[in-house]
Residue, then its C-alpha position, 0 to 999 in steps of 0.5 A: m508496553l511501548i508498542y501500545l504507545v505506538y498503536a495509540v500514536h498511530i491511531i491518533i495520527s491517522l485520524f488527524l491526517i484524515v481531518v487535515v487532508l479534508l480541510q485543505s482546499g483543492s489545488a485546481g479551482d475549477i474543472s477547466a484546469a483539469f483539462g489544460g484550460q487557463g484556470s484560476q490556478a496552475a496545476f504545476g505552477p510556482r507555489g507560494a510559501a507552505t501554509g500551516l495546514s500543508r506543513a501539518t499534513t507533511a508532518a502527520a504523513v511522516i509520523f504515520m509512515l514511521t509508526s506503520v514501519t514500526l508496527s510492521i517490524n514488530a509484527i514480523k518480530h513476534t510472528g515471524p515471516k509468513s508466506v501468503l501460500q503457507g496454509v494452501k494445500s498443494s495438489p498432487v502433480k498428475t503425470q502422463p501415463a507411459p505411451a503404449p508400444t507401437t510395434p506389435p510383439a513378435q509371434k512364434 
């Protein structure tokens, strides 16, 4: 029953994370900043205080990672570890025939 709560939180937080990321403004104001020009904002310059939107993004990302790991552990626990090649049939190994003898048999 608890796993269904984790599923619900995971779905809700993923939708919230999509919305929060789309609401954020880009870090580079114009195209010249992408090519090293003196744009309106520096790409790796000092940042001001984190806004509420960036804090919400960080919190949502952490919760998303935790629910992803929880769901992954739950899936392994119930189904067991599986190989990607588990269902693939292996082809028989072809061997080389023995080479014919090079010396002719002795005649009598």
